[in-house]
ZAMARMAR-924376 format. One record per atom (N, C-alpha, C, O, CB): residue in one letter; atom name; z, x, y. Coordinates in Angstrom, 1 decimal, m for minus. Each point is the difference from the previous one (the first is absolute). Glycine has a CB too. Layout:
! ZAMARMAR-924376
+------+------+--------+--------+--------+
: code : site :     pz :     px :     py :
+------+------+--------+--------+--------+
:    A :   CA :      Z :      X :      Y :
...
+------+------+--------+--------+--------+
END
This chain:
! ZAMARMAR-924376
+------+------+--------+--------+--------+
: code : site :     pz :     px :     py :
+------+------+--------+--------+--------+
:    M :    N :   99.5 :  397.4 :  133.5 :
:    M :   CA :   m0.3 :   m1.2 :   m1.1 :
:    M :    C :   m1.5 :   m0.6 :    0.0 :
:    M :    O :   m0.4 :   m0.7 :    0.9 :
:    M :   CB :    2.9 :    0.1 :   m0.6 :
:    S :    N :   m3.1 :    1.0 :   m1.5 :
:    S :   CA :   m1.3 :   m0.5 :    0.1 :
:    S :    C :   m0.2 :   m1.5 :    0.0 :
:    S :    O :    0.9 :   m0.8 :   m0.4 :
:    S :   CB :   m1.5 :    2.9 :   m0.6 :
:    K :    N :   m0.4 :   m2.4 :    1.4 :
:    K :   CA :   m0.3 :   m1.7 :    0.2 :
:    K :    C :    0.2 :   m0.5 :   m1.4 :
:    K :    O :    0.7 :   m1.0 :   m0.1 :
:    K :   CB :   m2.6 :    1.1 :    1.9 :
:    K :    N :    1.3 :    0.5 :   m2.9 :
:    K :   CA :    0.0 :   m0.4 :   m1.3 :
:    K :    C :    1.5 :   m0.4 :   m0.7 :
:    K :    O :    0.2 :   m1.0 :   m0.7 :
:    K :   CB :   m2.4 :    2.6 :    0.7 :
:    N :    N :    3.1 :   m0.8 :    0.5 :
:    N :   CA :    1.4 :    0.0 :   m0.4 :
:    N :    C :    0.9 :   m1.1 :    0.8 :
:    N :    O :    1.0 :   m0.6 :   m0.5 :
:    N :   CB :   m1.2 :    3.1 :   m0.1 :
:    D :    N :   m0.3 :   m2.8 :    1.6 :
:    D :   CA :    0.8 :   m1.0 :    1.0 :
:    D :    C :    0.4 :   m1.1 :   m0.8 :
:    D :    O :   m0.8 :   m0.5 :   m0.8 :
:    D :   CB :   m0.5 :    0.9 :    2.8 :
:    L :    N :    2.6 :   m0.7 :   m2.0 :
:    L :   CA :    0.7 :   m1.3 :   m0.8 :
:    L :    C :   m0.6 :   m1.1 :    0.6 :
:    L :    O :   m0.7 :   m0.8 :   m0.7 :
:    L :   CB :    3.0 :    1.8 :    0.1 :
:    G :    N :   m2.2 :   m1.1 :    1.9 :
:    G :   CA :   m0.4 :   m1.4 :    0.7 :
:    G :    C :   m1.6 :   m0.1 :   m0.3 :
:    G :    O :   m0.5 :   m1.1 :   m0.3 :
:    G :   CB :    2.4 :    1.2 :    2.4 :
:    R :    N :   m2.6 :    0.8 :   m2.0 :
:    R :   CA :   m1.5 :   m0.3 :   m0.1 :
:    R :    C :   m0.4 :   m0.5 :   m1.5 :
:    R :    O :   m0.8 :   m0.9 :   m0.3 :
:    R :   CB :    0.4 :    2.7 :    2.2 :
:    R :    N :    1.1 :   m0.9 :   m2.9 :
:    R :   CA :   m0.3 :   m0.7 :   m1.4 :
:    R :    C :    0.4 :   m1.3 :   m0.3 :
:    R :    O :   m0.7 :   m0.8 :   m0.6 :
:    R :   CB :    1.0 :    2.9 :   m0.2 :
:    K :    N :    1.0 :   m2.4 :    1.4 :
:    K :   CA :    0.4 :   m1.4 :   m0.3 :
:    K :    C :   m1.0 :   m0.9 :    0.8 :
:    K :    O :   m0.4 :   m1.1 :   m0.6 :
:    K :   CB :    3.0 :    1.6 :    0.3 :
:    R :    N :   m3.0 :   m0.3 :    1.5 :
:    R :   CA :   m1.1 :   m1.1 :    0.6 :
:    R :    C :   m1.1 :    0.0 :   m0.8 :
:    R :    O :   m0.4 :   m1.1 :   m0.3 :
:    R :   CB :    1.0 :    1.4 :    2.5 :
:    Q :    N :   m1.2 :    0.8 :   m2.6 :
:    Q :   CA :   m1.1 :    0.2 :   m0.9 :
:    Q :    C :    0.1 :   m0.9 :   m1.4 :
:    Q :    O :   m0.9 :   m0.7 :   m0.3 :
:    Q :   CB :    0.8 :    3.2 :    1.4 :
:    H :    N :    1.3 :   m2.4 :   m1.9 :
:    H :   CA :    0.4 :   m0.7 :   m1.1 :
:    H :    C :    0.0 :   m1.4 :    0.5 :
:    H :    O :   m0.6 :   m0.7 :   m0.7 :
:    H :   CB :    1.8 :    2.6 :   m0.4 :
:    E :    N :   m0.7 :   m2.6 :    2.1 :
:    E :   CA :    0.2 :   m1.3 :    0.3 :
:    E :    C :   m1.5 :   m0.3 :    0.3 :
:    E :    O :   m0.3 :   m1.1 :   m0.5 :
:    E :   CB :    2.8 :    1.2 :    1.2 :
:    F :    N :   m3.5 :    0.4 :   m0.1 :
:    F :   CA :   m1.1 :   m0.3 :    0.4 :
:    F :    C :   m0.9 :   m0.1 :   m1.2 :
:    F :    O :   m0.8 :   m0.9 :    0.0 :
:    F :   CB :    1.3 :    1.9 :    2.1 :
:    D :    N :   m0.4 :   m0.1 :   m3.1 :
:    D :   CA :   m0.6 :    0.2 :   m1.5 :
:    D :    C :    0.6 :   m1.4 :   m0.6 :
:    D :    O :   m0.8 :   m0.7 :   m0.6 :
:    D :   CB :    0.8 :    3.8 :    0.4 :
:    V :    N :    1.2 :   m3.6 :    0.2 :
:    V :   CA :    0.4 :   m1.0 :   m0.9 :
:    V :    C :   m0.4 :   m1.2 :    0.8 :
:    V :    O :   m0.2 :   m1.0 :   m0.7 :
:    V :   CB :    2.1 :    2.3 :   m0.5 :
:    Q :    N :   m2.0 :   m1.5 :    2.6 :
:    Q :   CA :   m0.4 :   m1.0 :    0.7 :
:    Q :    C :   m1.7 :   m0.4 :   m0.6 :
:    Q :    O :   m0.4 :   m1.1 :   m0.4 :
:    Q :   CB :    2.3 :    1.9 :    2.5 :
:    R :    N :   m2.7 :    0.3 :   m1.8 :
:    R :   CA :   m1.3 :   m0.1 :   m0.3 :
:    R :    C :   m0.4 :   m0.3 :   m1.5 :
:    R :    O :   m1.1 :   m0.7 :   m0.1 :
:    R :   CB :    0.9 :    2.2 :    2.0 :
:    E :    N :    0.9 :   m1.1 :   m3.1 :
:    E :   CA :    0.3 :   m0.5 :   m1.1 :
:    E :    C :    0.0 :   m1.4 :   m0.2 :
:    E :    O :   m0.9 :   m0.6 :   m0.6 :
:    E :   CB :    1.9 :    2.5 :    0.5 :
:    K :    N :    0.1 :   m2.5 :    0.6 :
:    K :   CA :    0.3 :   m1.2 :    0.2 :
:    K :    C :   m1.1 :   m1.0 :    0.4 :
:    K :    O :   m0.4 :   m1.0 :   m0.6 :
:    K :   CB :    2.5 :    2.0 :    1.1 :
:    Q :    N :   m2.6 :   m0.5 :    0.8 :
:    Q :   CA :   m1.3 :   m0.7 :    0.4 :
:    Q :    C :   m1.0 :   m0.2 :   m0.9 :
:    Q :    O :   m0.4 :   m1.1 :   m0.3 :
:    Q :   CB :    0.8 :    1.8 :    2.2 :
:    E :    N :   m0.8 :    0.7 :   m2.5 :
:    E :   CA :   m1.1 :   m0.1 :   m1.0 :
:    E :    C :    0.2 :   m0.8 :   m1.3 :
:    E :    O :   m0.9 :   m0.5 :   m0.6 :
:    E :   CB :    0.4 :    2.5 :    1.6 :
:    K :    N :    1.8 :   m2.0 :   m1.3 :
:    K :   CA :    0.2 :   m1.1 :   m1.1 :
:    K :    C :    0.0 :   m1.4 :    0.3 :
:    K :    O :   m0.4 :   m0.8 :   m0.9 :
:    K :   CB :    1.5 :    2.4 :    0.0 :
:    L :    N :   m0.7 :   m1.9 :    2.0 :
:    L :   CA :    0.1 :   m1.4 :    0.5 :
:    L :    C :   m1.8 :   m0.3 :    0.3 :
:    L :    O :   m0.4 :   m1.1 :   m0.5 :
:    L :   CB :    3.2 :    1.3 :    1.8 :
:    K :    N :   m3.5 :    0.6 :   m0.8 :
:    K :   CA :   m1.5 :    0.0 :   m0.1 :
:    K :    C :   m0.7 :   m0.5 :   m1.2 :
:    K :    O :   m0.8 :   m1.0 :    0.0 :
:    K :   CB :    0.9 :    2.7 :    1.3 :
:    R :    N :    0.4 :   m1.0 :   m2.4 :
:    R :   CA :   m0.6 :   m0.2 :   m1.3 :
:    R :    C :    0.5 :   m1.1 :   m0.6 :
:    R :    O :   m0.7 :   m0.6 :   m0.8 :
:    R :   CB :    0.4 :    2.8 :    0.5 :
:    E :    N :    1.8 :   m2.7 :    0.6 :
:    E :   CA :    0.2 :   m1.1 :   m0.6 :
:    E :    C :   m0.6 :   m1.2 :    0.5 :
:    E :    O :   m0.2 :   m1.0 :   m0.7 :
:    E :   CB :    2.0 :    2.1 :    0.2 :
:    Q :    N :   m2.0 :   m0.9 :    2.1 :
:    Q :   CA :   m0.7 :   m1.2 :    0.4 :
:    Q :    C :   m1.4 :   m0.2 :   m0.2 :
:    Q :    O :   m0.5 :   m1.2 :    0.0 :
:    Q :   CB :    2.1 :    1.3 :    1.6 :
:    K :    N :   m2.5 :    1.0 :   m1.9 :
:    K :   CA :   m1.3 :    0.0 :   m0.8 :
:    K :    C :   m0.2 :   m0.9 :   m1.2 :
:    K :    O :   m0.9 :   m0.8 :   m0.2 :
:    K :   CB :    0.8 :    2.9 :    1.0 :
:    L :    N :    1.3 :   m1.5 :   m1.6 :
:    L :   CA :   m0.1 :   m0.4 :   m1.6 :
:    L :    C :    0.3 :   m1.7 :    0.5 :
:    L :    O :   m0.7 :   m0.9 :   m0.4 :
:    L :   CB :    1.8 :    3.5 :   m1.4 :
:    Q :    N :   m0.2 :   m2.8 :    2.5 :
:    Q :   CA :    0.3 :   m1.4 :    0.0 :
:    Q :    C :   m1.1 :   m0.9 :    0.5 :
:    Q :    O :   m0.3 :   m1.1 :   m0.5 :
:    Q :   CB :    2.6 :    1.8 :    1.0 :
:    A :    N :   m2.9 :   m0.3 :    0.5 :
:    A :   CA :   m1.1 :   m0.6 :    0.7 :
:    A :    C :   m1.4 :   m0.1 :   m1.2 :
:    A :    O :   m0.8 :   m0.9 :   m0.1 :
:    A :   CB :    1.9 :    2.0 :    2.8 :
:    K :    N :   m1.2 :    0.0 :   m3.4 :
:    K :   CA :   m1.0 :   m0.1 :   m1.1 :
:    K :    C :    0.5 :   m0.9 :   m1.1 :
:    K :    O :   m0.8 :   m0.7 :   m0.6 :
:    K :   CB :    0.1 :    3.1 :    1.1 :
:    K :    N :    1.9 :   m2.5 :   m0.8 :
:    K :   CA :    0.5 :   m1.1 :   m1.1 :
:    K :    C :   m0.1 :   m1.3 :    0.5 :
:    K :    O :   m0.3 :   m0.8 :   m0.9 :
:    K :   CB :    2.0 :    2.4 :    0.0 :
:    S :    N :   m1.6 :   m2.0 :    2.1 :
:    S :   CA :    0.0 :   m1.2 :    0.5 :
:    S :    C :   m1.5 :   m0.6 :    0.2 :
:    S :    O :   m0.3 :   m1.2 :   m0.2 :
:    S :   CB :    2.6 :    1.9 :    1.3 :
:    K :    N :   m3.2 :    0.4 :   m0.7 :
:    K :   CA :   m1.2 :   m0.3 :    0.1 :
:    K :    C :   m0.8 :   m0.4 :   m1.4 :
:    K :    O :   m0.7 :   m1.0 :   m0.2 :
:    K :   CB :    0.9 :    2.6 :    2.2 :
:    M :    N :    0.3 :   m0.8 :   m2.8 :
:    M :   CA :   m0.6 :    0.0 :   m1.6 :
:    M :    C :    0.6 :   m1.6 :   m0.4 :
:    M :    O :   m0.8 :   m0.7 :   m0.6 :
:    M :   CB :    1.0 :    3.8 :   m0.3 :
:    K :    N :    0.7 :   m3.6 :    1.2 :
:    K :   CA :    0.7 :   m1.1 :   m0.3 :
:    K :    C :   m0.8 :   m1.2 :    0.9 :
:    K :    O :   m0.4 :   m1.0 :   m0.6 :
:    K :   CB :    2.6 :    2.5 :    0.0 :
:    V :    N :   m2.2 :   m1.4 :    1.5 :
:    V :   CA :   m0.9 :   m1.1 :    1.0 :
:    V :    C :   m1.5 :   m0.1 :   m0.4 :
:    V :    O :   m0.6 :   m1.0 :   m0.1 :
:    V :   CB :    2.1 :    1.6 :    2.4 :
:    D :    N :   m2.1 :    0.6 :   m2.7 :
:    D :   CA :   m1.3 :   m0.1 :   m0.4 :
:    D :    C :   m0.1 :   m0.6 :   m1.2 :
:    D :    O :   m0.9 :   m0.8 :   m0.1 :
:    D :   CB :    0.4 :    2.7 :    1.3 :
:    S :    N :    1.2 :   m1.8 :   m2.3 :
:    S :   CA :   m0.2 :   m0.5 :   m1.3 :
:    S :    C :    0.3 :   m1.4 :    0.0 :
:    S :    O :   m0.4 :   m0.6 :   m1.0 :
:    S :   CB :    0.8 :    2.8 :    0.1 :
:    K :    N :    0.3 :   m2.8 :    2.0 :
:    K :   CA :    0.4 :   m1.5 :   m0.2 :
:    K :    C :   m1.1 :   m0.7 :    0.9 :
:    K :    O :   m0.2 :   m1.2 :    0.0 :
:    K :   CB :    3.0 :    1.5 :   m0.4 :
:    D :    N :   m3.5 :    0.5 :    1.2 :
:    D :   CA :   m1.0 :   m0.8 :    1.0 :
:    D :    C :   m1.2 :    0.0 :   m0.7 :
:    D :    O :   m0.7 :   m1.1 :    0.0 :
:    D :   CB :    1.7 :    1.9 :    2.1 :
:    K :    N :   m1.4 :    0.2 :   m2.7 :
:    K :   CA :   m1.4 :   m0.1 :   m0.8 :
:    K :    C :    0.1 :   m0.8 :   m1.2 :
:    K :    O :    0.9 :    0.3 :   m0.8 :
:    K :   CB :   m1.5 :    1.9 :    1.7 :
:    K :    N :   m0.2 :   m3.1 :   m1.2 :
:    K :   CA :   m0.4 :   m0.8 :   m1.3 :
:    K :    C :   m0.9 :    0.8 :   m0.7 :
:    K :    O :   m0.9 :    0.7 :    0.5 :
:    K :   CB :    1.0 :   m3.0 :    0.6 :
:    K :    N :    0.2 :    2.3 :   m2.5 :
:    K :   CA :   m1.0 :    0.8 :   m0.9 :
:    K :    C :   m1.2 :   m1.2 :   m0.1 :
:    K :    O :    0.2 :   m1.2 :    0.0 :
:    K :   CB :    1.9 :    2.8 :   m1.6 :
:    K :    N :   m3.4 :   m1.0 :    1.5 :
:    K :   CA :   m1.1 :   m0.8 :   m0.1 :
:    K :    C :    0.0 :   m0.2 :   m1.6 :
:    K :    O :    0.5 :    0.8 :   m0.7 :
:    K :   CB :   m1.9 :    0.1 :    3.0 :
:    K :    N :    0.8 :   m2.0 :   m2.6 :
:    K :   CA :   m0.2 :   m0.1 :   m1.7 :
:    K :    C :   m1.5 :    0.3 :    0.0 :
:    K :    O :   m0.7 :   m0.7 :    0.7 :
:    K :   CB :    2.5 :   m1.3 :   m1.5 :
:    K :    N :   m2.3 :    3.0 :    0.1 :
:    K :   CA :   m1.1 :    0.4 :   m0.2 :
:    K :    C :   m0.7 :   m0.6 :   m1.1 :
:    K :    O :    0.5 :   m0.1 :   m1.1 :
:    K :   CB :    0.3 :    2.0 :    2.1 :
:    G :    N :   m2.0 :   m2.4 :   m0.6 :
:    G :   CA :   m0.8 :   m0.5 :   m1.3 :
:    G :    C :    0.1 :   m1.7 :   m0.1 :
:    G :    O :   m0.6 :   m0.8 :   m0.7 :
:    G :   CB :    1.3 :    3.3 :   m0.9 :
:    M :    N :    0.2 :   m2.9 :    2.5 :
:    M :   CA :    0.3 :   m1.5 :    0.0 :
:    M :    C :   m0.8 :   m0.9 :    0.9 :
:    M :    O :    0.2 :   m1.2 :    0.1 :
:    M :   CB :    2.1 :    1.9 :   m0.5 :
:    N :    N :   m3.2 :    0.0 :    1.0 :
:    N :   CA :   m0.8 :   m0.9 :    1.0 :
:    N :    C :   m1.1 :   m0.8 :   m0.7 :
:    N :    O :   m0.3 :   m1.0 :    0.7 :
:    N :   CB :    0.8 :    2.5 :    1.1 :
:    F :    N :   m1.2 :   m1.2 :   m3.0 :
:    F :   CA :   m0.9 :   m0.5 :   m0.4 :
:    F :    C :    0.4 :   m0.7 :   m1.5 :
:    F :    O :    0.6 :    0.6 :   m0.8 :
:    F :   CB :   m2.0 :    1.0 :    2.3 :
:    Q :    N :    0.9 :   m2.9 :   m1.7 :
:    Q :   CA :    0.5 :   m0.3 :   m1.4 :
:    Q :    C :   m1.5 :   m0.1 :   m0.9 :
:    Q :    O :   m1.1 :   m0.3 :    0.4 :
:    Q :   CB :    3.4 :   m1.1 :    0.6 :
:    V :    N :   m1.8 :    1.9 :   m2.3 :
:    V :   CA :   m1.2 :    0.3 :   m0.9 :
:    V :    C :    0.2 :   m1.2 :   m0.9 :
:    V :    O :    1.0 :   m0.1 :   m0.7 :
:    V :   CB :   m1.1 :    2.7 :    0.8 :
:    G :    N :   m0.8 :   m3.5 :   m0.2 :
:    G :   CA :    0.1 :   m1.0 :   m1.2 :
:    G :    C :    0.4 :   m0.9 :    0.7 :
:    G :    O :    0.1 :   m0.1 :    1.2 :
:    G :   CB :    0.3 :    1.3 :   m3.1 :
:    K :    N :    0.0 :   m2.5 :    0.8 :
:    K :   CA :    0.4 :   m1.1 :    0.5 :
:    K :    C :    1.3 :   m0.5 :   m0.5 :
:    K :    O :    0.0 :    0.0 :   m1.3 :
:    K :   CB :   m2.2 :   m0.4 :    1.7 :
:    K :    N :    3.3 :   m0.1 :    0.2 :
:    K :   CA :    1.0 :   m0.5 :   m0.5 :
:    K :    C :    0.1 :   m1.3 :   m0.8 :
:    K :    O :   m0.8 :   m0.9 :    0.4 :
:    K :   CB :    1.4 :    2.2 :    1.3 :
:    K :    N :    0.1 :   m1.6 :   m2.8 :
:    K :   CA :   m0.2 :   m1.2 :   m0.7 :
:    K :    C :    1.0 :   m0.9 :    0.6 :
:    K :    O :    1.2 :    0.3 :    0.0 :
:    K :   CB :   m2.1 :    0.7 :   m2.1 :
:    L :    N :    0.5 :   m2.1 :    2.7 :
:    L :   CA :    0.9 :   m1.0 :    0.5 :
:    L :    C :    0.5 :   m1.2 :   m1.5 :
:    L :    O :   m0.7 :   m0.8 :   m0.6 :
:    L :   CB :   m0.6 :    1.1 :    3.5 :
:    K :    N :    2.7 :    0.0 :   m3.0 :
:    K :   CA :    0.2 :   m1.3 :   m0.8 :
:    K :    C :    0.3 :   m1.2 :    0.7 :
:    K :    O :    1.0 :    0.0 :    0.7 :
:    K :   CB :   m0.3 :    1.4 :   m2.4 :
:    T :    N :   m1.4 :   m2.4 :    1.5 :
:    T :   CA :    0.2 :   m1.2 :    0.8 :
:    T :    C :    0.2 :   m1.3 :   m1.2 :
:    T :    O :   m0.5 :   m0.1 :   m1.1 :
:    T :   CB :   m1.2 :    1.3 :    3.4 :
:    K :    N :    2.4 :   m2.0 :   m1.7 :
:    K :   CA :    0.5 :   m1.2 :   m1.0 :
:    K :    C :   m0.9 :   m1.1 :    0.7 :
:    K :    O :    0.1 :   m0.3 :    1.2 :
:    K :   CB :    2.8 :    0.9 :   m1.9 :
:    M :    N :   m3.7 :   m1.1 :   m0.1 :
:    M :   CA :   m1.1 :   m1.0 :    0.1 :
:    M :    C :    1.0 :   m1.3 :   m0.2 :
:    M :    O :    1.0 :   m0.1 :   m0.8 :
:    M :   CB :   m3.5 :    1.6 :   m0.2 :
:    T :    N :    2.0 :   m2.7 :    2.2 :
:    T :   CA :    0.7 :   m1.1 :   m0.2 :
:    T :    C :   m0.9 :   m1.0 :   m0.7 :
:    T :    O :   m1.2 :    0.3 :    0.0 :
:    T :   CB :    2.7 :    0.2 :    1.8 :
:    A :    N :   m1.0 :   m1.5 :   m2.3 :
:    A :   CA :   m0.7 :   m1.0 :   m0.8 :
:    A :    C :   m1.2 :   m0.5 :    0.7 :
:    A :    O :   m1.1 :   m0.3 :   m0.7 :
:    A :   CB :    3.1 :   m0.2 :   m0.4 :
:    L :    N :   m1.9 :    0.3 :    2.3 :
:    L :   CA :   m1.3 :   m0.3 :    0.9 :
:    L :    C :   m0.9 :    1.1 :    0.0 :
:    L :    O :   m1.2 :   m0.3 :   m0.1 :
:    L :   CB :    2.4 :   m1.1 :    1.7 :
:    T :    N :   m1.0 :    2.5 :   m1.4 :
:    T :   CA :   m0.9 :    1.2 :   m0.1 :
:    T :    C :   m0.5 :    0.3 :   m1.4 :
:    T :    O :   m1.0 :    0.6 :   m0.2 :
:    T :   CB :    2.1 :    0.3 :    2.1 :
:    K :    N :   m0.2 :   m1.4 :   m2.9 :
:    K :   CA :   m0.8 :    0.2 :   m1.3 :
:    K :    C :   m0.8 :   m1.0 :   m0.3 :
:    K :    O :   m1.0 :    0.3 :   m0.8 :
:    K :   CB :    2.6 :    0.9 :   m0.1 :
:    A :    N :   m1.5 :   m2.3 :    1.3 :
:    A :   CA :   m0.8 :   m1.2 :   m0.4 :
:    A :    C :   m1.4 :    0.3 :    1.0 :
:    A :    O :   m1.2 :   m0.2 :   m0.4 :
:    A :   CB :    3.4 :   m1.7 :   m0.4 :
:    K :    N :   m2.0 :    2.4 :    2.1 :
:    K :   CA :   m1.4 :    0.4 :    0.8 :
:    K :    C :   m0.6 :    1.4 :   m0.7 :
:    K :    O :   m1.2 :    0.3 :    0.1 :
:    K :   CB :    2.0 :   m1.3 :    2.3 :
:    A :    N :    0.0 :    1.7 :   m3.1 :
:    A :   CA :   m1.0 :    1.2 :   m0.5 :
:    A :    C :   m0.5 :   m0.5 :   m1.3 :
:    A :    O :   m1.0 :    0.6 :   m0.4 :
:    A :   CB :    2.2 :    1.3 :    1.5 :
:    A :    N :   m0.7 :   m2.8 :   m1.8 :
:    A :   CA :   m0.5 :   m0.7 :   m1.2 :
:    A :    C :   m1.5 :   m0.6 :    0.2 :
:    A :    O :   m1.0 :    0.2 :   m0.6 :
:    A :   CB :    3.5 :   m0.7 :   m0.2 :
:    Q :    N :   m2.1 :   m0.3 :    2.1 :
:    Q :   CA :   m1.2 :   m1.0 :    0.4 :
:    Q :    C :   m1.1 :    1.1 :    0.5 :
:    Q :    O :   m1.2 :   m0.2 :   m0.4 :
:    Q :   CB :    2.8 :   m2.1 :    1.2 :
:    A :    N :   m1.3 :    3.3 :   m0.1 :
:    A :   CA :   m1.2 :    0.9 :    0.5 :
:    A :    C :   m0.7 :    0.8 :   m1.2 :
:    A :    O :   m1.2 :    0.2 :   m0.1 :
:    A :   CB :    2.5 :    0.1 :    2.5 :
:    M :    N :   m0.4 :    0.0 :   m3.3 :
:    M :   CA :   m0.4 :    0.4 :   m1.4 :
:    M :    C :   m1.1 :   m0.7 :   m0.8 :
:    M :    O :   m1.0 :    0.5 :   m0.7 :
:    M :   CB :    3.2 :    0.2 :    0.8 :
:    E :    N :   m1.9 :   m2.1 :    0.1 :
:    E :   CA :   m0.9 :   m0.8 :   m0.8 :
:    E :    C :   m1.2 :   m0.4 :    1.0 :
:    E :    O :   m0.9 :   m0.6 :   m0.5 :
:    E :   CB :    2.8 :   m0.4 :   m1.0 :
:    V :    N :   m2.0 :    1.3 :    2.5 :
:    V :   CA :   m1.3 :   m0.1 :    0.7 :
:    V :    C :   m0.7 :    1.0 :   m0.2 :
:    V :    O :   m1.2 :   m0.3 :   m0.1 :
:    V :   CB :    1.9 :   m0.8 :    1.7 :
:    D :    N :   m0.5 :    2.3 :   m1.7 :
:    D :   CA :   m0.6 :    1.4 :   m0.4 :
:    D :    C :   m0.7 :   m0.4 :   m1.3 :
:    D :    O :   m1.2 :    0.2 :   m0.2 :
:    D :   CB :    3.3 :    1.5 :    1.4 :
:    K :    N :   m1.5 :   m2.1 :   m2.1 :
:    K :   CA :   m0.5 :    0.0 :   m1.4 :
:    K :    C :   m1.2 :   m1.0 :   m0.1 :
:    K :    O :   m0.6 :   m0.1 :   m1.1 :
:    K :   CB :    2.9 :    0.8 :    0.0 :
+------+------+--------+--------+--------+
END
């Protein structure tokens, strides 16, 4: 009987192939899982920078309520200038 047709040999070879395929599948799944978890961690850790927010162009208008005392002082200062 030839080695190729030996039943025990074919059975062992088949089991070996099945085991190897399982290991390869497990490795692929672990790599994919690691890649997904890495992407999740990176996206949370890094904060996006706001571009163009460093410099202010122009002035902001402030709305302030003047008290009676400050209105009187302002009126008095205007009279001195005239």
